[in-house]
C-alpha positions, 0 to 999 in steps of 0.5 A, spaced: 322 399 354 319 400 360 325 400 364 329 405 360 327 413 361 323 417 356 329 422 355 334 416 353 329 414 348 328 421 346 335 422 345 336 415 341 330 418 336 334 424 335 340 421 334 337 417 328 334 423 325 340 426 324 342 420 320 336 421 316 337 428 315 344 427 313 343 428 305 335 430 305 336 437 308 340 440 302 336 435 296 332 441 293 338 446 293 341 441 288 338 444 282 340 451 284 347 449 284 348 450 276 345 457 277 351 459 281 356 455 278 355 457 271 362 456 269 363 448 271 362 443 266 357 437 268 355 441 274 348 437 274 353 431 275 357 434 281 351 437 284 348 429 285 355 428 288 354 433 293 348 428 295 352 422 295 359 423 296 358 423 303 355 416 302 361 413 298 366 416 304 361 412 309 361 406 305 368 405 305 370 407 312 364 404 316 367 397 317 373 400 319 370 405 324 366 399 327 372 396 329 375 403 332 368 405 335 368 398 339 375 400 342 374 407 343 367 407 346 360 409 343 359 415 347 365 418 346 365 417 339 358 420 338 360 426 342 366 428 337 361 426 331 356 430 333 360 436 333 364 435 327 357 433 324 355 441 325 362 443 323 362 440 316 355 440 315 354 447 315 360 449 311 356 450 305 354 457 308 360 460 306 365 455 301 365 458 294 368 452 290 365 446 288 371 442 290 371 445 297 364 443 297 365 436 295 371 436 300 366 438 306 361 433 304 366 427 304 368 429 311 361 430 313 360 423 311 365 421 316 361 424 322 354 421 319 357 414 319 359 414 326 352 417 328 349 411 324 353 405 327 353 407 334 345 409 333 344 402 330 348 398 335 345 402 341 338 399 339 341 392 339 344 394 346 337 397 349 332 392 346 330 385 345 326 382 340 319 384 340 321 391 344 326 392 339 322 391 333 317 396 336 322 401 338 325 400 331 318 402 328 318 408 332 325 410 330 324 409 323 318 413 324 321 419 327 327 419 322 321 420 317 317 425 320 324 429 321 325 428 314 319 431 312 321 438 316 328 438 314 326 437 306 320 442 307 324 447 311 330 446 306 325 447 300 323 454 303 330 456 304 333 454 298 328 458 294 331 464 298 338 462 297 341 456 295 346 456 301 341 457 307 339 449 307 346 448 310 344 451 316 340 446 318 346 442 320 347 446 326 342 441 330 348 437 331 350 442 336 343 442 339 344 434 341 350 434 344 347 436 351 342 430 350 348 425 349 352 427 355 346 427 360 342 421 358 346 416 354 350 411 357 353 405 354 350 398 357 355 392 359 351 386 356 353 379 356 352 375 350 347 369 351 350 362 349 345 363 343 348 369 341 355 366 341 353 361 337 351 365 331 355 365 325 356 372 323 359 371 316 354 366 313 348 370 315 350 377 314 352 377 307 345 376 304 342 382 309 348 386 307 346 385 299 339 386 300 340 392 304 344 395 298 339 394 293 334 397 297 338 403 298 340 403 290 333 404 288 330 408 294 335 413 293 332 415 286 327 419 290 332 424 292 337 424 286 332 424 280 326 426 282 328 434 284 330 434 277 324 431 274 319 436 278 323 442 277 326 442 270 320 438 267 314 440 271 317 447 273 316 446 280 318 451 286 323 448 291 318 448 296 313 444 292 319 439 290 321 439 298 313 438 299 313 432 294 319 429 297 317 430 304 310 426 303 314 420 301 318 421 308 311 422 312 309 415 309 316 412 310 314 413 318 307 409 317 311 404 313 316 403 319 310 403 324 307 397 320 313 393 320 312 390 327 305 388 325 307 385 319 313 381 322 308 377 327 305 374 320 311 374 315 318 373 315 324 378 313 324 375 306 317 376 304 316 383 307 322 385 303 319 383 297 312 386 299 317 393 299 320 391 292 313 390 289 310 397 292 317 400 289 315 398 282 308 400 283 310 407 285 316 408 279 311 405 274 306 411 276 311 416 276 313 414 268 306 415 266 303 421 270 302 428 267 301 433 272 305 435 278 299 434 283 299 426 282 306 426 285 302 426 292 299 420 290 306 416 288 310 419 293 307 416 299 307 409 296 315 409 295 315 412 302 311 407 305 315 401 302 321 405 304 319 405 311 318 397 311 324 395 307 329 399 311 326 397 318 326 390 316 333 390 313 336 393 320 331 388 324 334 383 320 341 385 321 340 385 329 337 379 329 343 375 326 348 378 331 351 378 338 352 384 343 360 383 342 359 383 334 354 388 334 358 395 333 362 391 327 356 388 324 353 395 324 359 398 321 358 393 315 351 394 314 352 402 314 357 401 309 352 397 305 346 402 305 351 408 304 354 404 298 347 404 295 346 411 296 353 413 293 352 408 287 345 410 285 346 416 281 352 413 278 349 406 276 342 410 273 346 416 270 348 412 263 340 410 262 338 418 263 343 419 257 339 416 252 332 415 256 327 421 257 327 422 265 320 420 266 321 414 261 327 412 265 322 411 271 317 407 267 322 402 265 325 401 272 318 400 275 316 395 270 323 391 271 322 391 278 315 388 277 318 382 273 323 381 279 318 381 284 314 376 280 320 371 279 322 372 286 315 371 289 314 365 284 321 362 287 319 363 294 312 359 293 315 353 290 320 353 295 315 353 300 311 347 297 
């Protein structure tokens, strides 16, 4: 890390932040949409799609984009993606139909996919092994802290007008000069060890576990605002603050990853994260006052920080420079497929379960999965 300029590192951190804010900036807007679109049936479902439709686009197109970016160039792809990130992201400031809003979110997703693929692959290009793990901790922490400001800011803005949080996406234009001045594509020759890696066999498990992680973690922005605002009668800024608390602790979990990796393997760290998620969901299922969310949210945030950094480091450790952009494309697809499917997979349960009971059952189920997984792991070690 010593050979890389601080401004280059800052630019990479800022780019990572844009991917984290791709959805959370408007999370507290969602419950307010039904007040504006009073004539739309199933508006609650459509409002959740506002958050997750970009994820579907990313999941479907990220593998193709990975191949395209490899040929077109990372820096040029970044510049185009940042411009349209702001163009489509801010469309919610003036669009007046739910159909056009959803279309703008779909195109926005294309930009986020490009940003995430390039951002992830650049980490592999610039850093090796321990430095990579250390930087990824800082990167995830920066993403999480950025998420705190965007969620809280979005919460305040949504209380004024549901459109205002979309203005946060102008940050893409702010980042353009940073990319132009401080980022360079690195020409790296793959080592013989890297070339010997069989990407196909090693990556499927990583992709699947990353998908499961995001499927569970995205319950936070897609379900918690409705629980807070509708059952606990929280304001937008209160809901934003609760979610932002999780993002702040996400930063702590990301930093803790490099410490844990010295003593544990990727699988063990993943299971620790699942266990913490189980604890958080179970507690949400039994609390009876809004202020208790400031106890449960940090647990999920810390778990998410560990798991996301762990999954990304795991993926980068199993690929070579020549295949890094393409592997990052498939990895990005798995992450965002989990985001998109999260409200769809869990929506049927909410049709016959009260939302707080839903959290309790999810938590207990994860405890069971974690116990069985740890038992199998212990048996194999013997």
